[in-house]
VEXDREN-675858 format. One line per 10 residues: number of its first residue (from 0); their letters; for each residue x, y, z of N, C-alpha, C. Coordinates in Angstrom, 3 decimals, m for minus. Atoms other than C-alpha are relative to their C-alpha. Layout:
NUM = A = X:Y:Z:X:Y:Z:X:Y:Z | ...
This chain:
0 = MGTPARSSLP = 0.072:0.562:m1.348:m62.586:18.985:m174.825:1.108:0.606:0.840 | m0.980:m0.653:m0.838:m60.824:20.649:m171.937:1.022:m0.974:0.549 | m1.051:0.816:m0.597:m57.602:19.390:m170.442:m0.338:m0.287:1.446 | 0.317:0.305:m1.377:m58.185:17.533:m167.154:0.939:0.716:0.957 | m0.777:m0.760:m0.975:m57.042:19.439:m164.100:1.052:m0.885:0.640 | m1.074:0.732:m0.648:m53.733:18.391:m162.643:m0.177:0.025:1.507 | 0.087:0.040:m1.451:m53.545:17.312:m159.026:0.960:1.008:0.598 | m0.849:m0.976:m0.676:m52.205:20.010:m156.723:0.854:m0.635:1.077 | m0.766:0.683:m1.034:m50.740:17.382:m154.401:1.423:m0.251:m0.487 | m1.375:0.309:0.397:m46.950:16.902:m154.391:0.175:m1.496:m0.227
10 = PAADAVRAAL = m0.266:1.430:0.163:m45.480:13.592:m155.528:0.222:m0.667:1.356 | m0.097:0.719:m1.266:m45.462:10.895:m152.862:1.402:0.077:0.586 | m1.377:m0.027:m0.507:m41.660:10.855:m152.619:0.322:1.337:0.658 | m0.258:m1.318:m0.577:m41.520:14.632:m152.007:m0.753:0.180:1.313 | 0.787:m0.135:m1.217:m44.316:14.449:m149.421:0.612:m0.793:1.149 | m0.624:0.823:m1.047:m42.617:11.625:m147.517:1.299:0.632:0.458 | m1.265:m0.642:m0.354:m39.266:13.414:m147.648:m0.243:1.226:0.873 | 0.301:m1.190:m0.792:m40.832:16.595:m146.299:m0.488:m0.356:1.405 | 0.543:0.400:m1.300:m42.471:14.662:m143.442:1.034:m0.665:0.893 | m0.989:0.734:m0.789:m39.274:12.905:m142.296:0.427:0.715:1.285
20 = PEWWPVLLGL = m0.396:m0.642:m1.259:m38.189:15.596:m139.757:m1.023:m0.185:1.123 | 1.042:0.182:m1.005:m41.554:15.172:m137.983:m0.170:m1.461:0.396 | 0.369:1.392:m0.231:m41.884:11.416:m138.301:1.152:m0.933:0.327 | m1.084:0.956:m0.204:m38.377:9.967:m137.928:0.078:m0.518:1.433 | m0.022:0.599:m1.350:m38.568:9.665:m134.091:m1.055:m1.092:0.170 | 1.060:1.007:m0.075:m41.868:7.772:m134.484:0.431:m1.277:m0.724 | m0.449:1.162:0.764:m40.422:5.482:m137.160:1.103:m0.752:0.736 | m1.063:0.635:m0.771:m37.360:4.851:m134.989:m0.577:m0.807:1.159 | 0.633:0.718:m1.107:m39.553:3.918:m132.024:m0.717:m1.262:m0.455 | 0.689:1.176:0.534:m41.683:1.569:m134.140:0.999:m1.079:m0.413
30 = AVMFVPTFYY = m1.012:0.970:0.424:m38.538:m0.041:m135.555:0.591:m0.729:1.203 | m0.572:0.619:m1.194:m37.030:m0.635:m132.096:m0.982:m0.996:0.618 | 1.017:0.850:m0.626:m40.312:m2.125:m130.881:m0.266:m1.267:m0.807 | 0.481:1.117:0.814:m41.132:m4.380:m133.813:1.083:m0.749:m0.775 | m1.053:0.745:0.698:m37.742:m5.443:m135.219:0.081:m1.447:0.480 | m0.006:1.418:m0.420:m37.726:m8.594:m133.011:m1.174:m0.796:m0.568 | 1.174:0.679:0.556:m41.232:m9.430:m134.207:0.209:m0.333:m1.468 | m0.187:0.248:1.427:m40.340:m9.039:m137.880:1.132:m0.997:m0.253 | m1.059:1.004:0.144:m37.146:m11.027:m137.414:m0.571:m1.396:0.197 | 0.634:1.301:m0.246:m39.207:m13.871:m135.959:m0.903:m0.401:m1.164
40 = LFTGPWIGEE = 0.920:0.308:1.088:m41.801:m13.606:m138.748:0.745:m0.402:m1.270 | m0.727:0.277:1.239:m39.248:m13.555:m141.584:0.876:m1.243:0.097 | m0.782:1.225:m0.151:m37.314:m16.498:m140.126:m0.866:m1.178:0.430 | 0.892:1.061:m0.449:m40.377:m18.506:m139.073:m1.271:m0.074:m0.810 | 1.308:0.180:0.654:m44.058:m18.205:m140.008:m0.066:0.494:m1.430 | 0.152:m0.586:1.322:m43.603:m16.022:m143.090:0.791:m0.726:m1.090 | m0.682:0.767:1.038:m41.341:m18.515:m144.855:m0.728:m1.319:m0.280 | 0.813:1.181:0.250:m43.977:m21.265:m144.637:m1.118:0.299:m0.976 | 1.061:m0.180:0.991:m46.826:m21.835:m147.089:m1.244:0.638:0.599 | 1.256:m0.465:m0.577:m49.665:m21.095:m144.673:0.012:1.494:0.266
50 = QGHGPIIFGL = m0.101:m1.426:m0.296:m48.415:m17.619:m143.677:0.912:0.742:m0.983 | m0.920:m0.610:0.953:m46.254:m16.919:m146.719:m0.530:1.257:m0.656 | 0.569:m1.217:0.586:m48.675:m14.220:m147.864:0.248:1.223:0.873 | m0.145:m1.109:m0.943:m47.862:m12.085:m144.789:0.873:1.139:m0.498 | m0.848:m1.116:0.470:m44.891:m10.104:m146.192:m0.554:0.677:m1.245 | 0.609:m0.613:1.188:m46.770:m9.558:m149.473:m1.077:0.997:0.419 | 1.067:m0.875:m0.478:m49.781:m8.110:m147.651:0.584:1.240:0.658 | m0.583:m1.133:m0.731:m47.618:m5.937:m145.398:0.708:0.960:m0.952 | m0.693:m0.855:0.963:m45.462:m4.672:m148.268:m0.965:0.804:m0.861 | 0.992:m0.720:0.802:m48.504:m3.775:m150.384:m0.705:1.066:0.834
60 = ALWLIYRKWP = 0.642:m0.987:m0.865:m50.109:m2.012:m147.397:0.900:1.224:0.198 | m0.928:m1.131:m0.136:m46.982:0.109:m146.860:0.060:0.813:m1.286 | m0.007:m0.727:1.276:m46.955:0.957:m150.566:m1.262:0.840:m0.156 | 1.248:m0.768:0.067:m50.610:2.050:m150.362:0.057:1.229:0.908 | m0.162:m1.148:m0.896:m49.803:4.272:m147.359:0.903:1.048:m0.644 | m0.924:m0.903:0.696:m46.878:5.763:m149.279:m0.711:0.731:m1.139 | 0.718:m0.570:1.151:m49.133:6.347:m152.298:m1.019:1.051:0.433 | 1.044:m0.922:m0.475:m51.846:8.075:m150.226:0.546:1.059:0.955 | m0.568:m0.911:m0.996:m49.440:10.017:m148.005:m0.235:1.478:m0.330 | 0.264:m1.425:0.284:m49.693:13.376:m149.861:m1.444:0.399:0.270
70 = EMMAATTPPR = 1.415:m0.303:m0.251:m53.508:13.221:m149.706:m0.288:0.062:1.494 | 0.210:m0.004:m1.446:m53.412:12.379:m146.006:0.567:1.259:0.639 | m0.616:m1.197:m0.576:m51.028:15.219:m145.190:m0.786:1.252:m0.361 | 0.786:m1.161:0.416:m53.099:17.698:m147.205:m1.321:0.079:0.757 | 1.287:0.027:m0.681:m56.313:16.587:m145.488:0.122:0.288:1.491 | m0.168:m0.171:m1.454:m54.828:16.913:m141.982:0.915:1.171:0.337 | m0.774:m1.214:m0.259:m53.102:20.288:m142.252:m0.947:1.184:0.235 | m0.856:0.319:m1.156:m53.158:21.755:m139.667:m0.476:m1.270:0.696 | 0.377:1.264:m0.640:m53.077:18.483:m137.700:m0.852:0.218:1.239 | 0.836:m0.018:m1.197:m55.722:17.827:m135.054:0.061:m1.376:0.641
80 = ASWTGWPVLV = m0.172:1.284:m0.675:m54.734:15.066:m132.670:m1.327:m0.482:0.567 | 1.215:0.597:m0.540:m57.473:12.671:m131.582:0.326:m0.753:1.286 | m0.226:0.670:m1.283:m57.694:11.492:m127.972:m0.241:m1.505:m0.089 | 0.279:1.438:0.131:m58.988:8.120:m129.206:1.262:m0.801:m0.321 | m1.234:0.714:0.297:m55.439:7.309:m130.261:0.652:m0.608:1.234 | m0.655:0.498:m1.214:m54.323:6.832:m126.650:m0.555:m1.340:0.467 | 0.481:1.350:m0.361:m56.690:3.975:m125.715:0.350:m1.059:m1.044 | m0.406:0.955:1.036:m55.922:2.356:m129.083:1.467:m0.388:0.178 | m1.413:0.284:m0.236:m52.207:2.664:m128.285:0.186:m0.949:1.184 | m0.083:0.882:m1.169:m52.686:1.077:m124.854:m0.428:m1.418:m0.379
90 = LGLLAYLLGR = 0.472:1.314:0.442:m54.675:m1.754:m126.442:1.052:m0.696:m0.865 | m1.025:0.571:0.860:m51.971:m2.255:m129.066:1.221:m0.476:0.782 | m1.159:0.385:m0.812:m49.172:m2.331:m126.471:m0.303:m1.245:0.840 | 0.384:1.184:m0.766:m51.082:m4.830:m124.316:m0.040:m1.241:m0.898 | 0.036:1.121:0.947:m51.691:m7.023:m127.381:1.410:m0.449:m0.354 | m1.389:0.335:0.324:m47.982:m6.835:m128.208:0.668:m0.763:1.147 | m0.617:0.655:m1.151:m46.869:m7.741:m124.675:m0.537:m1.416:0.192 | 0.599:1.315:m0.183:m49.331:m10.628:m124.418:0.402:m0.951:m1.126 | m0.346:0.849:1.135:m48.665:m11.929:m127.918:1.461:m0.389:m0.007 | m1.442:0.264:0.015:m44.883:m11.638:m127.591:0.397:m0.948:1.120
100 = SQKILMMEIA = m0.397:0.811:m1.153:m44.628:m13.168:m124.125:m0.601:m1.403:m0.042 | 0.682:1.296:0.021:m47.139:m15.983:m124.707:0.071:m0.683:m1.362 | m0.156:0.551:1.354:m46.179:m16.595:m128.357:m1.355:m0.217:m0.688 | 1.296:0.020:0.689:m49.697:m15.808:m129.622:0.162:0.846:m1.255 | m0.353:m0.708:1.226:m48.951:m14.911:m133.228:m1.102:0.953:m0.441 | 1.106:m0.842:0.430:m52.420:m13.503:m133.930:0.036:1.354:0.705 | m0.019:m1.247:m0.765:m52.139:m10.907:m131.153:1.247:0.824:m0.311 | m1.241:m0.726:0.279:m48.530:m10.032:m131.952:m0.079:0.744:m1.331 | 0.133:m0.670:1.290:m49.302:m9.262:m135.592:m1.085:1.070:0.060 | 1.061:m1.005:m0.125:m52.546:m7.465:m134.698:0.504:1.245:0.709
110 = SIILVMAAVL = m0.529:m1.164:m0.725:m50.568:m5.217:m132.343:0.713:0.973:m0.934 | m0.668:m0.879:0.967:m48.578:m3.881:m135.325:m1.014:0.970:m0.609 | 1.040:m0.829:0.618:m51.782:m2.614:m136.939:m0.554:1.003:1.016 | 0.576:m0.875:m1.032:m53.172:m1.208:m133.673:0.951:1.136:0.353 | m0.971:m1.039:m0.377:m49.981:0.668:m132.766:0.173:1.005:m1.130 | m0.134:m0.925:1.126:m49.595:2.128:m136.261:m1.231:0.903:m0.115 | 1.221:m0.806:0.059:m53.252:3.268:m136.257:m0.038:1.005:1.142 | m0.005:m0.901:m1.156:m52.837:4.760:m132.767:0.940:1.176:m0.220 | m0.959:m1.082:0.269:m49.751:6.734:m133.788:m0.580:0.993:m0.995 | 0.608:m0.874:1.002:m51.618:8.102:m136.805:m1.088:0.874:0.628
120 = LIKRGGKALR = 1.050:m0.767:m0.675:m54.568:9.162:m134.625:0.598:1.068:0.903 | m0.613:m0.955:m0.931:m52.311:10.837:m132.070:0.695:1.126:m0.752 | m0.770:m1.004:0.729:m50.198:12.630:m134.665:m0.860:0.877:m0.912 | 0.726:m0.754:1.020:m52.749:13.637:m137.320:m1.508:m0.013:0.160 | 1.441:m0.022:m0.247:m56.241:12.824:m136.015:m0.778:m1.023:m0.801 | 0.872:0.987:0.617:m59.203:10.784:m137.186:m0.111:0.140:m1.506 | 0.104:m0.185:1.459:m59.259:12.336:m140.659:1.113:m0.738:m0.730 | m1.111:0.727:0.623:m55.864:10.776:m141.390:m0.338:m1.474:m0.141 | 0.362:1.409:0.061:m57.195:7.330:m140.561:m1.111:m0.239:m1.015 | 1.046:0.145:1.014:m60.228:7.938:m142.780:0.599:m0.009:m1.404
130 = VLWFPFFFML = m0.653:m0.007:1.309:m57.926:8.727:m145.717:0.746:m1.313:m0.245 | m0.824:1.204:0.133:m55.750:5.679:m145.039:m0.723:m1.251:0.486 | 0.741:1.130:m0.568:m58.541:3.294:m144.004:0.280:m1.310:m0.741 | m0.161:1.247:0.744:m57.960:0.817:m146.823:1.321:m0.712:0.306 | m1.228:0.730:m0.352:m54.255:0.066:m146.117:m0.081:m0.693:1.357 | 0.107:0.627:m1.319:m55.100:m0.609:m142.458:m0.980:m1.179:m0.042 | 0.915:1.129:0.188:m58.080:m2.768:m143.415:0.704:m1.136:m0.734 | m0.716:0.995:0.804:m55.863:m4.555:m145.939:0.962:m0.806:0.863 | m0.956:0.699:m0.864:m53.311:m5.409:m143.226:m0.670:m1.052:0.873 | 0.695:1.016:m0.795:m55.993:m7.396:m141.364:0.135:m1.387:m0.614
140 = FMVPLPSEFV = m0.121:1.296:0.670:m55.512:m10.142:m143.957:1.294:m0.724:0.358 | m1.229:0.696:m0.399:m52.021:m10.856:m142.599:m0.088:m0.528:1.423 | 0.183:0.508:m1.361:m53.396:m11.598:m139.098:m0.517:m1.430:m0.079 | 0.467:1.393:0.075:m53.648:m15.399:m138.717:m1.233:m0.216:0.866 | 1.215:0.318:m0.741:m57.015:m16.746:m137.596:0.273:m1.145:0.972 | m0.179:1.125:m0.939:m57.427:m19.189:m134.670:0.023:m1.332:m0.738 | m0.201:1.260:0.715:m56.285:m22.652:m135.716:m1.245:m0.881:0.020 | 1.215:0.820:m0.075:m59.525:m24.302:m134.532:m1.009:0.426:m1.055 | 0.939:m0.519:1.007:m61.627:m22.044:m136.757:0.476:m0.346:m1.405 | m0.565:0.302:1.319:m59.282:m22.533:m139.719:m0.200:m1.473:m0.343
150 = AAVTMPMKMA = 0.149:1.433:0.243:m59.401:m26.319:m139.326:m1.447:m0.359:m0.320 | 1.416:0.309:0.205:m63.215:m26.354:m139.124:m0.471:0.429:m1.380 | 0.437:m0.514:1.304:m63.611:m24.283:m142.299:0.770:m0.662:m1.140 | m0.857:0.526:1.055:m60.723:m25.818:m144.240:m0.428:m1.396:m0.462 | 0.335:1.371:0.378:m61.939:m29.432:m144.160:m1.055:m0.075:m1.107 | 0.954:0.057:1.121:m65.104:m28.879:m146.260:0.549:0.606:m1.287 | m0.610:m0.573:1.198:m63.061:m26.704:m148.631:0.898:m1.027:m0.685 | m0.864:1.035:0.573:m60.517:m29.516:m149.099:m0.829:m1.119:m0.641 | 0.866:1.031:0.571:m63.322:m32.015:m149.667:m0.539:0.446:m1.356 | 0.562:m0.514:1.254:m64.845:m29.787:m152.363:1.059:0.042:m1.097
160 = VSWATEHILW = m1.077:m0.053:0.989:m61.503:m29.237:m154.109:0.379:m1.401:m0.457 | m0.331:1.387:0.358:m60.727:m32.973:m153.990:m1.062:m0.587:m0.918 | 1.106:0.506:0.823:m64.165:m33.816:m155.401:0.070:0.562:m1.420 | m0.064:m0.629:1.321:m63.810:m31.318:m158.248:1.192:m0.524:m0.796 | m1.190:0.515:0.686:m60.274:m32.511:m159.079:m0.244:m1.406:m0.526 | 0.281:1.380:0.410:m61.396:m36.139:m159.173:m0.895:m0.031:m1.228 | 0.963:0.069:1.100:m64.340:m35.482:m161.479:0.562:0.595:m1.291 | m0.573:m0.607:1.201:m62.408:m33.222:m163.868:1.000:m0.958:m0.652 | m1.004:0.904:0.561:m59.506:m35.658:m164.273:m0.628:m1.306:m0.488 | 0.699:1.194:0.476:m61.884:m38.630:m164.552:m0.665:0.267:m1.351
170 = FLGYPISRSG = 0.625:m0.382:1.274:m63.763:m36.801:m167.308:1.034:0.062:m1.117 | m1.064:m0.101:0.997:m60.423:m36.233:m169.071:0.666:m1.346:m0.278 | m0.486:1.338:0.304:m59.735:m39.965:m168.964:1.136:m0.496:0.863 | m1.089:0.447:m0.864:m57.202:m40.252:m166.136:m0.507:m1.041:1.000 | 0.393:1.034:m0.976:m57.259:m43.294:m163.789:0.085:0.555:1.425 | m0.031:m0.682:m1.291:m58.179:m41.423:m160.605:m1.199:m0.422:0.839 | 1.071:0.255:m0.959:m60.235:m42.188:m157.517:0.279:0.834:1.243 | m0.128:m0.869:m1.177:m60.801:m40.446:m154.202:m0.590:m0.685:1.217 | 0.527:0.408:m1.295:m61.256:m41.325:m150.553:0.170:1.175:0.953 | m0.105:m1.208:m0.820:m62.066:m38.194:m148.560:0.809:1.055:m0.717
180 = VILQIGQYQL = m0.880:m0.997:0.630:m59.217:m35.768:m149.301:1.266:m0.671:m0.546 | m1.133:0.739:0.567:m56.852:m38.489:m150.574:m0.347:m0.411:m1.429 | 0.182:0.323:1.413:m56.535:m38.791:m154.344:0.941:m1.132:m0.378 | m0.805:1.110:0.520:m55.301:m42.001:m155.988:0.009:0.106:m1.514 | m0.130:m0.068:1.450:m53.988:m41.548:m159.522:1.138:m0.929:m0.413 | m0.996:1.019:0.335:m52.178:m44.511:m161.084:0.463:m0.693:1.264 | m0.549:0.639:m1.194:m49.855:m45.902:m158.430:0.298:0.998:1.117 | m0.348:m1.041:m0.969:m49.606:m42.609:m156.527:m1.216:0.428:0.815 | 1.004:m0.567:m0.884:m51.579:m41.294:m153.553:0.406:1.419:0.374 | m0.271:m1.400:m0.358:m51.848:m37.557:m152.873:m1.008:0.452:1.044
190 = LVADACAGLQ = 0.850:m0.585:m1.029:m53.196:m35.907:m149.757:m0.163:1.481:m0.296 | 0.260:m1.431:0.215:m54.852:m32.537:m150.420:0.193:0.715:1.324 | m0.369:m0.627:m1.265:m53.178:m30.470:m147.705:m0.712:1.339:0.175 | 0.639:m1.285:m0.303:m54.411:m27.302:m146.001:0.531:1.106:m0.903 | m0.603:m1.061:0.807:m51.960:m25.169:m147.978:m0.491:m0.018:m1.435 | 0.462:0.109:1.381:m53.397:m26.463:m151.251:m1.438:0.469:m0.180 | 1.415:m0.346:0.160:m57.042:m25.712:m150.533:m0.571:0.535:1.306 | 0.403:m0.446:m1.322:m57.261:m23.903:m147.215:m0.651:1.366:0.022 | 0.631:m1.302:m0.210:m59.037:m20.891:m145.791:0.994:1.130:m0.202 | m0.999:m1.054:0.112:m55.778:m18.935:m145.712:0.240:0.380:m1.459
200 = TLLTLEALGL = m0.152:m0.285:1.424:m55.430:m19.263:m149.472:m1.158:0.848:m0.513 | 1.174:m0.778:0.398:m58.976:m17.984:m149.934:0.127:1.449:0.462 | m0.136:m1.362:m0.528:m58.274:m14.966:m147.695:1.093:0.763:m0.741 | m1.071:m0.673:0.736:m55.032:m14.219:m149.526:m0.481:0.471:m1.366 | 0.513:m0.385:1.315:m56.741:m14.234:m152.919:m1.061:1.087:0.122 | 0.983:m1.061:m0.233:m59.595:m12.139:m151.514:0.708:1.327:0.242 | m0.769:m1.218:m0.259:m57.029:m9.622:m150.260:0.579:0.566:m1.296 | m0.575:m0.477:1.257:m55.305:m9.446:m153.646:m1.087:0.534:m0.933 | 1.108:m0.514:0.795:m58.688:m9.020:m155.329:m0.437:1.375:0.444 | 0.371:m1.315:m0.525:m59.573:m6.125:m153.037:1.082:1.034:m0.318
210 = FYLNLMRHPS = m1.097:m0.893:0.376:m56.139:m4.627:m153.699:m0.151:0.433:m1.459 | 0.226:m0.309:1.414:m56.860:m4.826:m157.422:m1.150:0.994:m0.160 | 1.136:m0.918:0.063:m60.236:m3.126:m156.896:0.391:1.391:0.462 | m0.423:m1.307:m0.515:m58.618:m0.348:m154.870:0.857:0.743:m1.010 | m0.828:m0.644:1.017:m56.119:0.306:m157.648:m0.832:0.464:m1.191 | 0.792:m0.317:1.185:m58.697:0.254:m160.447:m0.995:1.121:0.258 | 0.990:m1.024:m0.365:m61.286:2.413:m158.620:m1.086:0.142:m1.064 | 1.077:m0.042:0.977:m64.113:1.506:m160.980:m1.133:0.892:0.506 | 1.124:m0.843:m0.432:m66.925:4.087:m160.905:m1.295:m0.775:0.178 | 1.217:0.804:m0.086:m69.507:1.314:m161.171:m0.008:m0.790:1.301
220 = AFRNIALALF = 0.116:0.744:m1.253:m70.611:0.060:m157.747:m0.332:m1.460:m0.284 | 0.342:1.372:0.370:m72.115:m3.021:m159.420:1.250:m0.790:m0.366 | m1.219:0.683:0.437:m68.775:m3.877:m160.992:0.908:m0.316:1.182 | m0.839:0.223:m1.170:m66.895:m3.479:m157.690:m0.546:m1.124:0.872 | 0.603:0.995:m0.887:m69.344:m5.543:m155.627:0.009:m1.382:m0.659 | 0.035:1.285:0.700:m69.721:m8.250:m158.280:1.377:m0.650:m0.038 | m1.347:0.565:0.072:m65.949:m8.668:m158.664:0.453:m0.489:1.372 | m0.354:0.430:m1.360:m65.476:m8.838:m154.869:m0.658:m1.332:0.335 | 0.697:1.264:m0.265:m68.094:m11.608:m154.692:0.550:m1.139:m0.856 | m0.515:1.037:0.902:m66.638:m13.464:m157.680:1.358:m0.535:0.456
230 = IVPISFSANV = m1.322:0.441:m0.432:m63.270:m13.706:m155.921:m0.091:m1.334:0.748 | 0.148:1.268:m0.718:m64.643:m16.561:m153.786:0.002:m1.191:m0.972 | m0.108:1.118:0.963:m65.406:m18.909:m156.751:1.299:0.025:m0.796 | m1.296:m0.064:0.685:m62.232:m17.642:m158.441:1.061:m0.703:0.838 | m0.950:0.661:m0.886:m60.234:m18.759:m155.407:m0.176:m1.511:m0.035 | 0.261:1.445:0.062:m61.929:m22.165:m155.471:0.524:m0.583:m1.307 | m0.454:0.482:1.308:m61.229:m22.555:m159.197:1.520:m0.047:m0.078 | m1.462:m0.028:0.025:m57.582:m21.533:m158.763:0.584:m1.131:0.835 | m0.461:1.115:m0.833:m57.174:m24.066:m155.949:m0.159:m1.336:m0.727 | 0.225:1.239:0.750:m58.688:m26.810:m158.119:1.073:m0.155:m1.080
240 = IRVIVLTLIT = m1.021:0.063:1.061:m56.301:m25.948:m160.966:1.361:m0.333:0.600 | m1.280:0.302:m0.639:m53.367:m26.012:m158.545:0.105:m1.487:0.345 | m0.034:1.414:m0.371:m54.281:m29.477:m157.242:0.068:m0.876:m1.245 | m0.080:0.757:1.258:m54.824:m30.718:m160.802:1.431:0.004:m0.533 | m1.390:m0.096:0.476:m51.363:m29.443:m161.774:0.912:m0.912:0.817 | m0.824:0.853:m0.857:m49.762:m31.160:m158.769:m0.264:m1.495:m0.270 | 0.358:1.389:0.256:m51.655:m34.369:m159.483:0.610:m0.492:m1.311 | m0.553:0.398:1.298:m50.569:m34.449:m163.137:1.523:m0.054:0.026 | m1.465:0.054:m0.132:m46.950:m33.628:m162.222:0.415:m1.313:0.657 | m0.305:1.254:m0.693:m46.950:m36.567:m159.812:m0.246:m1.203:m0.916
250 = YYYGDAAGQG = 0.363:1.121:0.873:m48.643:m38.846:m162.357:1.041:m0.223:m1.097 | m0.916:0.128:1.141:m46.180:m38.096:m165.169:1.475:m0.071:0.418 | m1.415:m0.115:m0.348:m42.919:m37.367:m163.289:0.366:m0.634:1.343 | m0.312:0.690:m1.239:m43.229:m39.212:m159.986:m0.238:0.846:1.236 | 0.306:m0.652:m1.268:m43.770:m38.387:m156.345:1.047:1.029:0.387 | m1.065:m0.930:m0.377:m40.383:m36.705:m155.905:m0.181:1.356:m0.680 | 0.233:m1.253:0.719:m41.205:m34.116:m158.578:m1.173:0.762:0.587 | 1.179:m0.652:m0.548:m44.616:m33.438:m157.095:0.245:0.649:1.335 | m0.271:m0.533:m1.334:m43.230:m32.865:m153.606:1.228:0.902:0.050 | m1.228:m0.794:0.008:m40.070:m31.067:m154.642:m0.191:1.394:m0.562
260 = FLHGFAGMVL = 0.007:m1.360:0.545:m39.388:m27.946:m156.645:m1.315:0.332:m0.676 | 1.213:m0.271:0.749:m42.486:m28.294:m158.793:m1.193:0.260:0.913 | 1.075:m0.306:m0.943:m44.690:m28.187:m155.653:m0.060:1.500:0.262 | m0.032:m1.452:m0.149:m43.537:m24.617:m155.101:m0.465:0.706:m1.254 | 0.455:m0.583:1.255:m44.105:m23.893:m158.771:m1.518:m0.029:m0.103 | 1.462:0.081:0.018:m47.704:m25.034:m158.334:m0.614:1.136:0.797 | 0.486:m1.171:m0.733:m48.095:m22.253:m155.771:m0.025:1.234:m0.887 | m0.003:m1.102:0.958:m47.118:m19.785:m158.480:m1.154:m0.148:m0.982 | 1.122:0.259:0.905:m49.661:m21.435:m160.767:m1.300:0.483:0.631 | 1.207:m0.429:m0.701:m52.309:m20.746:m158.117:m0.235:1.496:m0.161
270 = FVTALVLILS = 0.191:m1.439:0.013:m51.724:m16.998:m157.995:m0.067:0.561:m1.422 | 0.098:m0.434:1.398:m51.134:m16.579:m161.733:m1.389:m0.313:m0.543 | 1.349:0.374:0.445:m54.367:m18.465:m162.407:m1.047:0.933:0.585 | 0.960:m0.892:m0.645:m56.250:m16.360:m159.876:0.039:1.388:m0.634 | m0.121:m1.326:0.612:m54.886:m13.146:m161.412:m0.645:0.017:m1.378 | 0.599:0.070:1.343:m55.870:m14.231:m164.932:m1.520:m0.054:0.099 | 1.449:0.102:m0.164:m59.368:m15.174:m163.721:m0.602:1.321:0.467 | 0.496:m1.298:m0.471:m59.783:m11.867:m161.879:m0.067:0.993:m1.162 | m0.017:m0.918:1.144:m58.772:m9.902:m164.988:m1.076:m0.382:m1.015 | 1.010:0.447:0.964:m61.063:m12.024:m167.176:m1.403:0.356:0.477
280 = VDSALQWYVR = 1.329:m0.329:m0.544:m64.059:m11.607:m164.872:m0.218:1.508:m0.013 | 0.133:m1.461:0.013:m63.366:m7.882:m164.574:m0.304:0.496:m1.405 | 0.274:m0.390:1.393:m63.296:m7.562:m168.374:m1.433:m0.348:m0.388 | 1.377:0.400:0.301:m66.582:m9.492:m168.619:m0.999:0.932:0.679 | 0.882:m0.933:m0.705:m68.166:m7.217:m165.999:0.010:1.373:m0.675 | m0.083:m1.275:0.722:m66.905:m4.146:m167.874:m0.860:m0.056:m1.264 | 0.827:0.146:1.206:m68.505:m5.457:m171.068:m1.479:0.026:0.352 | 1.409:0.044:m0.400:m71.768:m6.144:m169.215:m0.501:1.382:0.400 | 0.412:m1.337:m0.440:m71.862:m2.676:m167.620:m0.187:0.910:m1.207 | 0.131:m0.834:1.201:m71.245:m1.011:m170.991:m1.230:m0.396:m0.803
290 = RRHGDDGSGH = 1.169:0.462:0.733:m73.903:m3.170:m172.628:m1.285:0.457:0.681 | 1.181:m0.430:m0.747:m76.379:m2.352:m169.855:m0.239:1.498:m0.165 | 0.124:m1.442:0.189:m75.657:1.338:m170.380:m0.241:0.375:m1.464 | 0.319:m0.270:1.401:m76.339:0.985:m174.107:1.160:0.496:m0.811 | m1.178:m0.451:0.742:m72.747:1.658:m175.207:0.394:m1.076:m0.998 | m0.369:0.998:1.011:m72.400:m0.257:m178.473:1.191:0.433:m0.834 | m1.204:m0.435:0.692:m69.371:1.736:m179.587:m0.252:0.741:m1.283 | 0.275:m0.652:1.283:m71.171:3.231:m182.591:m0.510:1.411:0.156 | 0.532:m1.324:m0.230:m72.703:6.283:m180.997:m1.393:0.168:m0.543 | 1.346:m0.071:0.560:m76.103:5.439:m182.584:m0.934:m0.846:0.844
300 = GGPGSGQAAP = 0.972:0.815:m0.701:m79.288:3.927:m181.294:0.002:m1.418:m0.529 | 0.066:1.404:0.393:m80.169:0.274:m181.617:m0.644:m0.151:m1.363 | 0.575:0.247:1.324:m81.401:m1.335:m184.836:m1.475:0.347:m0.026 | 1.407:m0.310:0.172:m84.686:m0.015:m186.085:m0.462:1.207:0.777 | 0.432:m1.162:m0.775:m84.704:3.026:m183.819:m0.114:1.180:m0.924 | 0.207:m1.140:0.859:m86.056:6.129:m185.380:0.673:1.251:0.486 | m0.668:m1.176:m0.538:m84.045:8.465:m183.216:1.299:m0.427:0.650 | m1.293:0.294:m0.616:m80.609:8.728:m181.740:m0.197:m0.404:1.443 | 0.085:0.437:m1.394:m80.050:6.998:m178.445:0.406:1.135:0.915 | m0.394:m1.060:m0.935:m79.867:9.290:m175.402:1.450:m0.151:0.413
310 = LRTKEAT = m1.410:m0.003:m0.356:m76.357:10.282:m174.443:0.178:m0.548:1.391 | m0.270:0.590:m1.309:m74.991:8.209:m171.588:1.477:0.203:0.323 | m1.371:m0.170:m0.442:m71.871:8.596:m169.559:0.740:m1.316:m0.133 | m0.783:1.228:0.201:m69.272:6.042:m170.579:0.882:m0.245:1.198 | m0.787:0.332:m1.180:m67.566:4.220:m167.767:1.482:0.092:m0.300 | m1.442:m0.133:0.168:m63.923:5.077:m167.330:0.667:m1.341:0.240 | m0.729:1.251:m0.186:m61.455:2.235:m167.619:1.408:0.326:0.435
């Protein structure tokens, strides 16, 4: 078997270092423009539970850009600037001015994505944005949705999570009852809050699932689409497990424990649970795809076959 060809692209660190003389004025301008915004985000919305995923999404998006930078530079050499970058830049600046002056967080964060995309179009052209489309799409998950829409969608989600928590704990023998989104276990009452079972949590887990898919790059379209769809019930299941954990902590250790340090720990339980479920579902889908392709690991046909099975391409893992 031949040795796989090595990539001719330079390492990401070397490519970024080589691009610094061209890009440092742009980076300086972006820093001057958005430092006040990031200071506000890191001292306000991004330290709360509802928007706490923002720095994670942004950091992962920057890492993806860094990772794809050599490919982008190779694909856009020589660079061909695109005129479409200018209207996008104007739109981004208007969104920034309106969002910053009127304290509209959605527009202020969206302006970061628009301005970065505009700079890329102006400097390297549309092909650069096609190479880096996923990091920019990924950053959309850090843009907060209108509060009215979030409230309308979150309420039925909280009802479903509360219902599932009640029935699971009742089945396990715990003294629990429910009224709407309020759980009564023993002498304690717990309100299932937006942060415990909200739309923002679902979007965050969906973003992390898509990030996982982008890293894995499965050759099977069925496996990619199925895993993306499964992230929705995975998110629901992870939320239910989180509320169950909080409920049991409160039941055994009191209300102070449930609302104190262990409440934050339950947030970690949410994401660890979601990650484990994503990996488990992905493994199950991999097994199904291999089984569908007739890969039984033996290299022979099925039982009773009088001839060898046709050679099939094994899916890369």
